[in-house]
N, C-alpha and C positions, 0 to 999 in steps of 0.2 A: 438729619439733614432736611430742613425746610427753608421756606420762602415767609418773610414778615411774619414770624412767629404761630401761622397759621400750621394746626394738627396735620399731621403726614398720614390722615386717618380716614375711613370713610365714614358718614354719618346716617347710622340707621335706628330709627323707634328713639333717637334723642338720646345715644350713646357714640362714642368715638370706636372706633370696630377695625382692628387690623384686618387683613384681606387673611382669608383663611387657607389660602394657598401661600402667604406670605412674598406673593409678585408687588413686584415696582416699578415702577421705569421712570427714566430720566426726563424732568422740565428741561426745556435747554433756552436761552436768552438769545432770541433769534439775531439779536443785534452783536453780539459778543464768542456764540458759539458755547460760550459759557456753560457748565453743569449748575442749573439753581439750586436744583433737590431731587428727591430722590421720592414720587407720588404712589401713592397707593392703585392697585387695580386689583378690583372688584372680581372674586371669583362667583360662580354660578351660586353658590351657595352663599353667599354676601347677597347678589341679586334678586333670590328666591328670598330672603328677608327683607329685605327692602322693599318688596313687591306685598308680601303677606303684613308688612307692617302699617303699610298706608293704606291698604284693603281692612284692618283692621279697627284702624283709626277713622276711618271712612263710616264704615258698618256701626261700629259698636261706641265710637268715643262723642267727645262733646262738641268736637269743633262743626260740624253743620248743622248741629243744633242752635247754637249761639246765633243770636240774634246780630244783623250786620254791624251795629254799633259796638258790640263787642268784639267782634274782629276786628274791627276799623282802628281798635283800643291796642289790640295786639301789636297790629301791623303797624302803627305809627311807633310803638317802642322798637321795632326792627328796623325801622326809617333812621332814628334815630342814633340805632348802634353804628347804623354806616357812617350816616354824619358826623358823629364822635370819630369814626377810627377811620375819615377821609383819606391822611395821610399814609396808612398803611394800604387800603384799596388803589390810590392811583402808583403808590411805590409796584403792586403787583403786576398792574394792567401796562407799565413801563416794562417791566422785566419780565412779564411770561405772553403779553402780546408784541413787542414791541412798538407801543404805540411812542407818540414823542410827548415831551411834557405837557405841552398847551394843547393836545387832544384829551390826554387822559383824564386832565382836571377839567377839562370845560365840556368836552362833549362825552366820553367814556363814564364822567363819574357824574358831572350836575346836573344833565339833561334826564339822563334814566331817574335819579333823586326827581327831577321836576313833575317827569312822570309819575311816579310813584303817589306824589302828593294829591297830585291830581284824578289819579284814580280811587284812591279813597275819599276826593269830595266826591267823585261820582257815583262810588258804591252805596254811598248814603241815599242816593237817588232812586235807587233801585227798590221799590217799593210796591206792595199788592195794588191793581188797580181793579175794576168793575168794567165789566164790559155794558153795552146800550141794553137798558131795559125792553125787553120784548113781551106784549101783551098776548097771552094765552088762552084761546077758548075752553072751559074746560065744562063739563055737565053741570057743576053747582055754580059758575059764572065764568070770569074772568081772574087770570092769575097776574102777578107780576113776574117775571123770569129774568136772570140775569146772570153771572158766574163770577167769582174772583180768578182774575189771574195773577199768578205767583210764579216765583222762578227756583227752582231746587239744583242744588247743585250739580254737575255732570256726574262725580265718583271719583275715583281714580286718574289723576292727569301724569302720564310721563312728558315731560319737558325736558327736551334736546336741543342743546344749546354748539354755536361753532368757533373757533376761534379767533373772530375779528375784533370782535366787542362782545366780549366777554360777560363781565361782570355786568352792563348795560342789560344783556338780553337773560340772562340770570336772573336779576331784580325782576326786570319788566313780567317774563312769565310767571316765577313766583306770586307775586302783587296780583296779577289777573286770575290765578290756578287758586288761590288760598282767600282773598277777599270772598268771593263765591262760594265757598263752604267747602271746597274738593280737598283731597292730600295731593302729595305729589311726590314723584321719583323723578330728581334732578338729572341727568346724567351728561356732563360736559364734554367737550371736545379734550381728547389724550394732551394735548397740546397746552390746554390752558386748565389744567384741573383745579388749583389752588383758588381762582376768582370764585368757582361755585363751593369748595368746600369751606373757606369760611362764612358761606350761608349756615353751615350747623353753630356756628359760634353765634352769630345771631338769632337763631331758634332758639337756643338756651336764654339768650340774655332776655330776650322778650317772652318767655313763658311760653311758648307754642307749644301747645300739646303733645306728646309721645307719637311719633308716628306718622304724625299731618306732612312734615318735610322729612326725606329721605336723599341722600345724596351717596349715589352709586358713579364709579368711574370705571373703564373699559374700550374695550374694542369695537370696531363694528360688528362682531359677534352678539355683543353684551347688547348692543343697541337694537338687532335684531332681536332677539328673545326678548327684548322689553317691549318693542312694538307688536308682537306677535301675542301674547300673554294674554289671556282672557280676562285675566281679572283687572284690566286698562281698559278704561272706559275712554279716553278720550288720549290725542297724542297731538301736543303741541310745537314744531320743530322748526328751526330758522337753518339752512343751507340749500344746497344746490338741489338744483331743480332734477337733476338724477337723480340725487338720494331721497329726495321727496316724493318722487314716482315709484320708488322701490318701496317707502317706508307706507305708503295708500295701501300697495301691494300686497306687504305683511299687515297689514291692519284689517283689509280686506274681509277675511272669515269671520272675524269678530262684530263686524260693522261698527267699526270705532270711530267717534267723532274724530275728522281731520281739521287742524289750524297749520296750517302750511306757511311760511314767506321763504321767498325763494329767491332765486337768481335774477338779474335784470341787464339789460343791458339798454338803457335809458338813454332817451335824445334830449338834447341842449340845442334847443333854434335861436340862432343869433339873426335877427332882421338887418337889413342896412340900414334903418336908423337907429339900433343898439346904443346903450352907452360903453362904448369899445371898451374902457380900463375895465367898470364892472363885469362885463363878458368875459375878458378876457382872466380876468382875476378869478371867476366863478369855473370856468371853464379849465384852468389850470389845476384848482383846489379837486374838482370832482374827478378827475384822474390819477392824482398824486395826495390827494388824504390817506392816511393810514396805509401808504404805497400801493391804493388803488383796490387794498381790500374791502370795498363795500357793495352792498348789493343795491343799492338805491342809486350810485353814483352816475352821471349821465357822461359817460365816456366815450357817446356818441356826438359827434360837435358837426353839428348843420348851420353853416355858415352859406347866407347869400352871396354867390358869385362875385357881386358887384363891389363887397368888401373881404374877399375870400382872401385875397396873395396878402392885403396886408395886414388882415387878422394872424394868417397863418406866421407870418414873417414874426412878429410881436410875440406870438404864443410862445415861437421853437425859444426865441431869445428868453423868455421868461421860465421855460421849461430846462433849460442847459446851465441857468443860473441858481437853479435850488440847489440849499444846501443838503448832504445828503450825508447819513451817520450814524452815530451810536447815538439812541434815545436817550443816556442819560446825559448828554449837551444839551442844556434848553435851548439853545440856537438852531440845532439841527430842525431843518422845515420834515422832512419825508424819511424815514426810518426804514426796514428791513420787511421783507417778505417774511412769513414764518418757518419756514423749513427749505430745505435746500431743491426740494420735490418741485414746491411752488414756482420757486426760480427758473428752475427746468420748462415749467410749464409756460412760465411767462419767453423764456426763449425759443420754446417752440413756436408760440404765436408771433414772436416776431419775425422767424423764418420763413413763416407762412406769408406773412405780408408783405415781404419782400419779393417772396416768389408768386405772390398774387397780382402784382404790379405795380403796389402800393408805393408812395414815395416817403422815404425815413427823411424825416426832417430835424430829428433832435430823437436823443439818446442811443437807445439800441445795444447796449452793451452792461455789461459788470463793470462800476467804477473803481478807476485807478485807486490805488492807495489803502483798501478796504479790502483785508485779506483774510480778515474773521468777518461774520455775518454775511444773512442773504439777501444782500445788497443787490439792487437793479437799479440802473438809472432812470428819470423819468422819461418815457419815448413818445415821441410822434407822430405820428403818419398822415399825410395829403395824398391828396387824389384817390381814395378810397372808394372803391364801387358797395355800394351798398346792402348788395348781396353775395358779399365774399363772406368769409370764416373771419376774417378779422371784424366785421363789423356786425357780425349774428351771433357769433359765440361768446359768453361770458369768460374774459382771459383773470379777472380777477387778481391783476398787477397794476405797474403803474403806463399803462398804455392808453393814449385818447387816438382817437381816428376823427380825421375831418373828410366830412362828405360835402360838397357843395349843390346849390340848389338854384334856380331863378324866380320860384313862384312860392307865394303861403301855401298855394296847393298842392305843391311838389314837396314842401317841406313839411306837413302834414302827412302826406301818403309815405314818403320815408321816415318818420318815425312813427308810424303804425305797422311798417313793412320790418317786424320782428314778430318772435314767436315769443319773447317777453310783454311785461307790460306794470312797470314797480314805479320808477319812478320820471321826471319830466323836466324839461325849463324851457322859459322863453324870455327874450332880451329884446324889448323894443319901447320906442319911445312914444307908442299909440298903445296907451295900456285898454283901450277897448279892443283894438283887434287883436290883441294878445291874448286875452280873455275868450274872444272869439275861438280864435284857434285853441285855446288848450282845452273848449270845451269838445273839441273833436278828435283830440289825442285819446286814443285806447292804454290808459295807463290808470294807476291808484291813484297819484300824486302828479300834481303839475305847480312848479313855481313860477310866476311872472315877477321878472326882474331879479332874482334872488331870494323873491317870498319873503316870508316873515324874518329872516335871518336866526331863526332858531328852527328846533324843530318841536311844533305845537303839541300840548301834550292834551288838546282835547279833540284834534282833529285824527282822522282815524287813517291808520298806516297799514298798507298792505297792496297786493298788486293781483291783475288777471292774466288769463291767459297760463303760460308756465311762471308767472310768478308767485302763484302761490293761491292760497284758499283762504277766506276771513280777513278779518281788521285787527289791529293794537290799538289800543287807547280809546278814550269815549266810554261812555255808556253801554252802545253798542256793542263793543271790543267784550267788554265786560260780561254778557250775555249770551257770547258764544261758550263762557265757559260755565253755561247751567242750561238748564230745560226748561220749557216754561210750562206749565201746569195749571188745569181748567178745573175749579170744582164752582160747581152751578148749586143752585136753591131757588125758591120763590119765597116770595113775600105774601101775605094776605090771600 
């Protein structure tokens, strides 16, 4: 019993392997609660084999010693495998993650594939360079001294990915790690394992050397064993800030390199001169896209009080008119949350918002007529205190909060009054003023008037504060998966 013909086995040392304990777990379609498949659950022995294979591949295998051009050629074949199997991957995304058809196609598949192509271009720019020449006095005269700076792979990378954008994040982490010559142990969320296991097919199709990519499934204990293991040199994790801090603690005894893309509670500032239709469309999308299950979504909506009443009225109407349902229907705009516990978490925060005195203006309950699936209405609050739990804590569900302000300075202060710092946005007819404000916001990314209308593949992505450590995309992100090495010498 499997999905899209992806093998229901672990992938270790270029072989499909059954769990040594024969353990399996049900993979559920969150839109229908239908059991899609029985996924393998890796044992302690399987994890040991995966780490050992990755370690052996790095220490003794050809991959780290290959030229960048040779590695790029292999990864291009992996890219091509996925492009040829797009229909299968998109079907996996819809069924496993509960993504809408449009989101699965355009954002969950096309954008990471675009990122992969850019990463291969950027990888070819990672070349040794010489430091400035120094003239050094010696007894016999003066010598010219310099050094070569080159980049060596970190070693074995543990890549741990979440359930919201699984294929996207699996692809990005694998390409970053492998292009730089590392070997990798990929551990996906138990909710979306097959979007990782398909990478085993890709590894075989592209001729990746044995042990360079290993895929292990398992629970929290498996992840902790992975991050604590002394043979792991680096952890690249995407998920919540609380889990990220635990992973840092687990890796601290071994002084592992940490690359963490964590949560957010990002602010969208809407000035009085904003293009109202575009600001409304963006605001709605940023708390309903993938049912609000996105780390960089701008779910705090800061609106100039001069236009706030009209803005909230229109946004509430748009929210109420959103079509929610089974994502096998291409006309559905918002699908389900990943599991029942995620829906209960949203319900808890809606209750908290009401108890804190915020005004519920749309949604706030399970939708009628959808007896199966983990659905929740798109929900909007107004009159929200920026210091409230509703405004400060990441809900990871379809809940938007509106906070009024009177001056640009107040808007900037409110935006920065958060323990997170991942995304952000500003809408204003005065692009210059919006740019000035953007430079004062303490966050990793800011989009002015909707930004580039895509996720740029060469722009660094990541956060500050509790939103993480490190960046993805661009040459600098590739260097996060490598160590600089200096070789000095003299001439003449």
